[in-house]
N, C-alpha and C positions, 0 to 999 in steps of 0.2 A: 951205602945203597939206598938205605931209607931216606936219608937227607937228599939224595939225588932224586928219588920219587916225590918227595915233598915239594921241591923245587918245580918239577914239570908239572906236578899237579897245580901248584899256585900260578903257574905262568898259563896253564891251560885255564883255569878259572877266570884269570884276568883278561884272557883272549875272548872268552865267552861272553864276559861282562861288558867288555868295550864293543863287541859285535852287535850285543842284544840291544844295548842301550843307546850307542852312538853312530852305528854303520847301518845295522840291516833295517831300522824303522824307516830309513830313507832312501834305501835302495829299491825303489819301486819298479815291479816287474811288469812288462806289457804282455799280456796272454793273448794270441789270436785263435778265434774259434769260428768254424763257418758251419752253417745249417742250412741245409735245403728246406726252403719254405714256400708256402703258396702266396707268394708276393709278386708283384708285377714289375719289380725292379730291384736291383740289390739295395739292401739297407745296412749301412754300417753303424753299428750301435757301441757307445762308450758307456760301459756300465761302472758305476761307483758306488761305494758304501762304506759306512763306517769311517767317515773322514774325521770326526772328533776335532774338528779345527780348533786351534787356539790363536789363530790371527794367519796372517801371511808369513809363515816362515820358511825355511829351507824345503820341508816337504810340499806345501802348498806351491811354492813357486816351480818346483820341477815336476809337480804333477801338470800344472798348467801349460809347461814347455812340451811335455809328453802329448798332452791332449792337441795342441796346436801342430806337433807334427803328425799325428796320426788322422787330424782333419775329419772327426766322424760326422755323420748325417745328423744325429741325435745324440744327447748325452742323458742318461737316466740315472738317478741317485735314489738307491734303496734304503733311505733312513740313516738316522745317527749321524747327522752334519754336524751337530752342535758339539761341543767341547765340555769337559769336566765342570767349568766355570759357568756354565749357561749363559754365555755371552752370545746372543744373537748379532751382536755388531760384528764379531768376528765372522759369523757366518755370512752374513750379506756382504761382506768385504770380500770374502773369498768366492761366493757365487758369483758376484759381478764380474769375475775374470773370466767367466765361460762363455764360450760362443759356441754355437752349432746351427746349421741351416734350419733345421725343423725344431730347435728348441733345446732348452734344459727343462727337464721334468722331475719332479721331486715328489716323494711320500715320506710320511712319518716314521721315525723308528722308536724305539723304547725311550731312548735318551729325550727325545722331543716330547713324549707322551708325559714324562715325569717333569718336565718343566717347559709347558707350552709357553710361547710368545704371545702378548696381546696383538690384536690385530694380525694374526698368523697369515691370512691369505694377501693381504695387503702389503706384509713384510716382504713374503717373497715375489710378489707382482713389482714392487718397486725396484727389483734388479733384475727383471725380466725373467723370471722363473716361473713356470708352470706348476702349481700346487694341486695335487690329486688327493682326495680324502672319500673313497669310496666312490669314485667317479670314473668315466669313461671319456675319453676323448679322442679324435681322429689326429694322429701324428702325420699322416698322408691319407689319402682316400682308401687305398687297400690295407692300412695298418691302424689298428686302434689300440689306445693303452689304457689298461684298466689299473687305476692307483688305489690301493687296499690300506686301511689303517693298520698300524702295526698288529699281528696276530697275538704277540705276547703280552702287550701291554694296554691294546686298545679294544676297539670294536669294530672289527672286520665284517662289512655288509656289501658283498659284491652283487648280490641278486637284482636289486634295482637298476644297477648301472648295466649289468650284462644283458637285460632284458631290451635295452635300448640299441644293441649292437646289430647293424645289418648283416643280413645272411651273406656269407662268403667272403668277410674279410677276415684278415689274420689278426687274431687278438693276443696281446701281450699283455701279462700280469706283472705288475710290479709291486712287490712287498717285502719287509725286512725280514722277518723270521721265516726260514726255510720249511719248518715244520707244518707250515700251511698249504705246502704243496698236496700233502696227503688229502685235503678237503676241496682243492681247486682245480687237481688234476682231472682231464677229460673234459673240463669246461672251457678251456683256454688252450692256444696253439702252445705258447711258450710261457714260461716263468722266470723271472729274474730276482733273485735275493741276497741277502749278505748276512750280518749279525753274528756268524761264527767267528770272524776273524781268521778262519783257517785253523784254527786251535791256537794260534798265536806263539806259542813257546812250544815247540816240537823237540822231543828227544827221540834219537834214531833207534828202531826197533822195540819203542815203548809206547803204549796207548796214549791217545791223546789226553794231556792233563786235563783240560777245562774246556767245557763247552757251555754256553749260557743257555738258559731255559728258552725253549722256542726252537731249538736245533734239531731235536729228535733224530739223532745220528747221522744229518745230513752235516757234511764238513765243507767240502769245497769241489768245484769242478761240476761235470754234468750228470744228470739224473733222468730217467723216464719212467712215465707211469701213465696207464690209462690213455695212450696215445698224445700225452703231453710231454714236453721236455721242461727241464730246469736248470738253470745255472747258477751256482753259489759262488759269489766271489769272496776271496779272501779280505777284501777292503783295504783300506788306505791306512788308517790310524791305529790306537790302541786302546785297550780298556784295561782297567785294574791297576796294570803296571805299564808303565811307558816303555815297554820292550817287546822285541820279536826275536825269536831264534828259530832258524831253519824254517822260516815261514814268512817270506817277504811279502810286504804290501803289493796289491796287485790291481793295476788299471786292465779291466777286461774289456777286449773288443770282440763283440758277436757279430758276425757278418752274414745276414740272411741273404741266400742266394736263391732266384727263382728256378723253377725247375728247368733243366735244359729243353730248349725248343727245337734245336736241329736247324733254326732259322739262320737266314743270312743277315745283312745289315753291314757287312764289311765296307767299310769305306764311307759310311756315314759320318756326318759331323759329330764330334763328341761332345755334345751340348747336353747339360742336365740341369734343369731349373728345380730348385728346392720348393717345398710347399710353401705356399704364402702364409704368412704369420699376421693375422687379423688383431688388432687390439681396439679397444678392450674385448675380451672373450665372454664375458657373461654381463648382460645388460639389461636392467629392470626400469622401464619409463612408464609415464602416465600417458594415456591417450592423447595424441597430437603433439607430444613431445620430440625434439630432435635430439639426435646423436651423432658426433662426427668419428667416423672411423678412419683408422690408419691402415697401412698394410706395408710388410716388407716381403719382397720375392728375391730370395738369395740364389746365387747362380754358382755352381761348380762345375770343373771338368770341361771348361770352354775351351775349345780348339782356338787354333792361332787366328784362323779367319772365321771363327764362329762368332754369332751375335747372341746377346742374352736379353731382350728387351724386359724392362722393369714393370712395364704396362700391366694393368688388371683391368678386368671387366666385372662391375659390381652387380650383384642380384639380390632382392630381398624377398621371400616367401610370403611376408605380410608388409604392410605399409609400402612405402618407397624410398628409393635411394637413387641419388643422382651419380654422375659419372667421377664425381671425386670424393665419395663415400660419406655425403650427408643424408643421413637416414631420417625419415619422417615417420613416427609412429601413426598408426591407424587410429580412427575415433572410437574403435570397440576394442575390448580386452582380447588377448590371443597371445599364442606363442609362435615363434617360428626362427628363422636363421639369416643372417646375412652372408654371403659367399662372395669370395673375391677370387677370381678365375685367372691364372696366367696367360698373358697374350702368348707368350713363348711357347708353352705347352699347355693347352686347353685340358688336357686330362688331370692337372693339378690345380688343386682349389683349397682355399682356407675359409674357415667359417668362424661365425659368433654367433653365440645363443641369444635370441631376444625374447623378453617376456613383457607385455604391455598390460598392466593391472590397472584395474579401477582404485581409485582412492578409497582407503578403507576409512568411512566416517566414524570418528569417535567423538561423542559430544562433551564428554567430561570423564574424570577418572580420580581414583583416590589410592593410596597406599598406606601400610601400615607395617611396622617391624617391632619384635619385641622378644623377650626370652622368658623361661619360666613361666609360662602362662598356660591356660586351657582354652583360651579363645582369643581372636583378633577382630577388632572392628575398625573400618574406616568410614567416613562419611562423605556424602554428596551434598551441595547446597540445596538441591531440588531434584525433582525426578518427573519428567514429563510423561503424559499418558501415552501407552503405545511403544514404549522405549523398552529394550533388552538390556539386562546387567550381565556381566559376564565376570566371574571372579576365579582366581587362581591362588592357590595356598601351597605353601611350602614349610614342612615340620622337619627339625633336626633333632634328636635326642641321644641318650646314650644306650638306651635300650628299646623297647617296643614303642612304637608311635604308630598313631592311626588319624585319618581324617574323619571328622561326623558331618553334621548337618550344616547346611549354609542358610541364610535367613537374612531379612531386611526388615525394617521398622513399618513399612506400608503394606507388604504382602505376606508377610509372616515366613514361615519355613519353606523352602522351596522344594519341589517334588524330587525325591531321590533318583527318579528316571532321567533328569536334566542334569546328572553330575557323574563322575567317574574318579576313580582314586585307587592307589596303589601305594604299598610300602614295602621296605626291604631292609636288610641289616648289612653292613660292611664293616671292613677293619677300622674306619674311622667313625663308626656311630650308627643309628638307626636312621632312615629317611623315610619321609611319607610326601606324596604330592596329590592334588587333586584340583579339578576344575569343575564348575558348575555354571547354570545360567538360568535366568529367569524373565520371562516377557511379562511386564506388568500391564494391567488395564486399568490401574488407579494411579493417578498421578499425586504430586504431593509438592506444595510449594514451599515448604518448610524443609529443614535438613534430614536426610534420610541415611540411616547408618545400616551399613551391610556387615554381618557378623559371620564367622565360622567357628565351630566348636572342633577342638581335637585333643589329643592326649599324649603324653610323652615328650612334649616338647621342651628342651632345656638349653638348647645351643644356638638360639636366634630364629624365630620363626617369622614369615613373612606373608602378607596378603596384598594383592593387587585386584583392582575392580576397573571395569571399562564400562562406559554407558554408550550402547548403540542405537542410533534411531531406527524405529522399525520393529515389529514383533516377529518372533522365529519359533520353530519347533524343531525336534530332533529329525534328521533325514535319515531313519534306520537307528540301529542300537548303537550307541556310542563305544568305541572299542576299549578294551580294559588298557589300561597305561603300561608301558614298559617300564622296567625297573633295571638300575644298575647299568645304564647305558650312558654313552656320551652324546645325549640329547636325541637320540634317534626315535621317532614315534612309532607305534605301531600303524600297521597297513589300514587305512580307510577304504572299505571296499567300494564305495561308489559317492558321488556327489552329483546333483542336477545343476544345469546350467542356472546361474543367480544365487546359488547357495552361498552361505558365508562358512567357508572353511577355516576353522580355528586350530592352530598347532601350537602346543603349549610345552615349556619343559621347566622343571626346578632341579637344581643342581647344589653340589656342595661348595663350590666355588662359583667366581663370577664368569659370566660368557665372554667369549671372544666376540668381536665385531669384523665384520658383519655376522649377525646372529641368525640369518635364515638363507634359505635358498631359493631362488625364483622358482615359479611365480609368487612365491610368497612375500608378504611385505611386513617389515618388522614393526609393530606397533607397541613395542616395550615402553614402558613408563620411565621417564627419566629419575634417576636416583634409585632405581631398583638394581639389585646385583643377581640374585638368586632365582629371579622369575624372569621368563621371556616369553612372549607371544608373538606369533606371526599369523598372519591373515590372507587369505585370496577369495576373490569371488570369479569361479570359472565361468567362461562365456560359453562353452560348450559342456556336455556332460562328460565326467572323468570317471576313472576307476583306478583301484589300487594306489591311493594317494599317500605319501608318507613325505617326511620332511625332517632334515638332519641340520640340528642346531651345533653351531661351533663353539666348544666348551673347554673350559680348564677342569681336569678332573674326570672320573669314571663313575661317580656316585651321583645318580639322580632318577628322576622319574619324569616321563614325557608322555604325552598324550595328543589325542587329534579327535576333532569332531565336526559333522556337518549340520549346519542350521538351515532350514529352508524357510523362507519368508512367508508369513501368514497374510492373505490379501486381507486388507482392512474394508471391513463393510461400510458402505456410505450409508449415513442416516436416510431413513425413509420419511416422507412427509405424510401426515393423516390431515383429513379434513373433516 
C-alpha cells in the first residue's frame, strides 16, 4: 500500500511539474469584462502586463494571435515587458507585432526601472508604441489615459498631468503596482494594473504563497474604492520561476459601455472611424521652422455598402498648417496643438503637441570632473562685461556630503541668495547637488576660473558652467531642490514673460536621451554624464512650472529657478 501511495504521489508530482513548467505558462486565458462608463461610444481595451518577453516564442506568438482575433480598439501595457536578461531587442521585436486602431500604450514596471534602456522614449517610438511617464494623453476625445511611473520602484507624479485633463472626460490610469490604487482612487474613473501575476503558483484551499512588494493585498480582478474601479490582470509571463500553477496567464479585455440612452439608430450604417493617430506627437521647434506631420485614420466595423474616407482636415492653434500637414512655426515662442479631424467622423480627431522655443544663447561653457577632492574648478578663456554665469555641481560620497560656496576669479564669492542645493543619503551612497548664478559687471580678457567648494565627495564629482549673454536677477525665491527623485524638479510658482527658466538635475547614473520635456530645451554640455540642464524663455507669464528629466536610477537632486533680465542702463553723456 505504501509503495502504491508513493507511485501515485510521484506521478502527481510529475503531472504538476509538467503542467506548471510546460503547459500552463502557455495556456493564455482571455477574460472578458464589461463596465458601464461615461463614454460616448464603446471602447474595447486589451490589457497586458508582466510579459517578461525573451523573444518571439510560443507564448508571444499565441498572444499576438489572440489579440488579432479580439481586435481591440486600444492595447494598454501595464509594465514589466522586459525579460530576465534585460534584452530590449526582444521587447521591440515583440511590440512591433502589436496593432490597434487607437494605438499601443505602455508604462514602466519595476523591471524596466531596474534596467532602463538608453533613449527610452525613442526606443518605443521606433516601433509605434506610445510611452507614458507621469503623462496624460487623449486616446480619443472623450477618453484620456494617464500613464504613471511604477509606484513600487519609481517616482509616480500624477498631479501635474491630471491638472491638464479637461472637465467631463473619462480618465483611465495605467500603472504597474496595484497598491497605488489606494492613492489614486477617487481621482480617475478607471485604474488598470498588473504586477501580482495573480500569485503565479496557487495551491487549492491555501493562502497565496507569494505576492511582490507593491501589491498591498490586491491579487487579480475587479476592485472599487472612492468611486473608482480598478482591474488587476494576472499578466502574461512569469517571475522568480518560469512556472504557473492553477493561475493561467491572462489577456484581459475590458469593454467600456456608454450608458443606455434608449435612443434609436437601428438600420444606420455600421461605420466607425478610429481616432486619427498624428505623428510625431511631441515637437519642439525654433521660430519659423517647419515640421511635416503624418496621420493614420483606421476604420473598423465597415458595413458592406459603407464608406470610410481616409481624409482629414488639419488645424493648428499656433503658426500655420497646410492641407497636407506641413506646419510652419510662428515667429514668436509659444505652445499649442496640431489637430487632424476625420472627414468621415468630425467628432474624432487626433492631436500633436507643439512647443516653439527661442534659441537659448550660450556664449561659452566649461566642465570638470574629479574624485576625492574638496573643490572643483573649470575655466573660461575670457568673460564679457554684463554676462551671467550659471554653475551646476554634483557630489557623490559614501557618507555625509554637502555643497558650499561658488566663486570666480573676477567677481569673488557669489551671493548665497543666488544658489540652492540639497543632499540626501541612499543605499548606494550620499549625494548632493546644487546650482548657482552670478551676473558680472566686470569683464576680463584673460582666463577666468569658476570654483565650487564641497565636502564628502569620494566617488566622482562634477561641475559644469555656462556663460549666458545678459544680466539676470532671481525672479522670486529659488525653490529648494528635490532629492531622491528620477529628475523631477520642484514646482516653480511663477515666471514672467522673457524670464530665463533653468531646470537642472544631477544623478547617480547617466541621463536618458532626450533629457527634457517641451517647452524646455536641453543645453547640457557634451561629455557630461551626471549633470543635465534645460532652459526655456516663456513668451507669456507662467505658473507652477516643473520639468521631468528622463534618467537612469532613482538617486539624484533636481532644481529649478527663474531669472529675470536686468535692463542695461545706457551711458549718459555730460558736457
